[in-house]
C-alpha positions as a printed Julia matrix, in Angstrom:
130×3 Matrix{Float64}:
  84.43  64.04   -6.22
  83.99  60.36   -7.07
  84.66  57.71   -4.45
  84.65  53.95   -4.86
  84.18  51.76   -1.77
  84.92  48.05   -2.05
  83.75  46.35    1.14
  81.67  43.21    1.64
  79.78  44.68    4.62
  76.6   46.54    3.69
  76.75  48.37    7.03
  80.07  49.89    5.97
  78.45  51.09    2.76
  75.83  52.96    4.78
  78.29  54.41    7.3
  80.85  55.48    4.72
  78.22  56.98    2.43
  76.82  59.04    5.32
  80.31  60.13    6.43
  81.27  61.07    2.87
  78.07  63.09    2.36
  78.86  64.95    5.59
  82.45  65.46    4.44
  81.29  66.89    1.1
  78.84  69.22    2.81
  81.44  70.5     5.3
  84.09  70.99    2.58
  81.72  72.61    0.09
  82.01  69.78   -2.42
  78.84  70.08   -4.47
  79.22  66.92   -6.51
  80.04  63.89   -4.31
  79.35  60.48   -5.83
  79.93  57.3    -3.83
  79.87  53.93   -5.56
  79.69  50.96   -3.19
  80.57  47.45   -4.32
  80.27  44.46   -2.0
  81.66  41.77   -4.35
  85.47  42.1    -4.42
  85.74  40.45   -7.86
  83.3   43.02   -9.23
  85.29  45.7    -7.39
  88.54  44.64   -9.06
  86.82  44.72  -12.45
  85.49  48.23  -11.73
  88.94  49.48  -10.7
  90.7   48.0   -13.71
  88.11  49.26  -16.21
  86.97  52.57  -14.67
  89.54  53.32  -11.96
  90.63  56.65  -13.48
  87.05  57.86  -12.93
  87.51  57.73   -9.13
  89.35  60.31   -7.05
  89.53  58.0    -4.03
  89.27  54.21   -3.79
  88.47  52.86   -0.32
  89.39  49.2     0.02
  88.61  46.66    2.74
  91.1   43.83    3.38
  89.22  40.78    4.58
  86.55  39.86    2.06
  85.39  36.51    0.67
  86.71  35.2    -2.68
  89.29  37.96   -3.11
  91.02  39.97   -0.39
  91.77  43.66   -0.53
  95.49  43.05   -0.57
  95.03  40.72   -3.56
  93.09  43.49   -5.31
  95.87  45.95   -4.45
  98.52  43.55   -5.77
  96.58  43.25   -9.04
  96.41  47.04   -9.33
 100.2   47.23   -8.84
 100.6   45.18  -12.02
  97.61  46.35  -14.08
  96.97  50.01  -13.15
  99.88  51.28  -11.01
  98.88  54.89  -11.7
  95.87  54.31   -9.39
  97.88  53.27   -6.32
  98.05  56.8    -4.93
  94.22  56.94   -4.92
  93.8   53.9    -2.66
  93.11  54.0     1.06
  92.7   50.74    2.92
  89.86  50.76    5.47
  90.48  47.81    7.75
  90.66  46.44   11.23
  93.62  44.3    10.18
  96.53  46.68    9.56
  99.0   43.89   10.32
  97.79  41.97    7.25
  99.32  44.7     5.07
 102.52  45.59    6.87
 104.57  42.63    5.72
 103.17  42.28    2.21
 103.83  45.71    0.75
 107.06  46.87    2.34
 108.08  48.84   -0.77
 104.74  50.71   -1.02
 103.57  53.78    0.84
 100.14  52.7     2.06
  97.28  54.82    3.33
  95.44  52.91    6.03
  92.35  53.96    7.97
  91.94  51.68   10.96
  88.46  50.35   11.84
  86.69  51.3    13.96
  87.09  55.01   13.29
  85.25  58.23   13.98
  84.16  60.74   11.38
  86.92  63.22   12.31
  89.63  60.62   11.63
  88.13  59.8     8.23
  87.83  63.48    7.32
  91.45  64.13    8.27
  92.64  61.11    6.25
  90.71  62.27    3.18
  92.01  65.83    3.57
  95.58  64.49    3.65
  94.96  62.25    0.67
  93.39  65.03   -1.4
  96.27  67.38   -0.58
  98.83  64.74   -1.6
  97.01  64.03   -4.87
  96.97  67.74   -5.78
 100.77  68.02   -5.51
């Protein structure tokens, strides 16, 4: 399973990587790869050039230079087939609610515990397999 995390906070990279390793171990996923990108412009480039490579794309909202909702809006126009793979990880749910009223968004609210993340990923994986 390949996961891309776009978040400007290095601490989130460490936490999410640890949580995802635990998730893979508990679910018997032998091949878990987590790519962490802190520069949102670089993250948008990665999604638009290699997005099909990732099973799940975790996206922060409030980042410098380019926000997560701006990245998402770009994906709507450039790579809409990737939208179902995106989960926002944010403490600012309200930033999304008014902007994407016609989209079904997956949002993981910060702060969160491992169990909440694991449940959200289980739901996402099940939906993607349908």
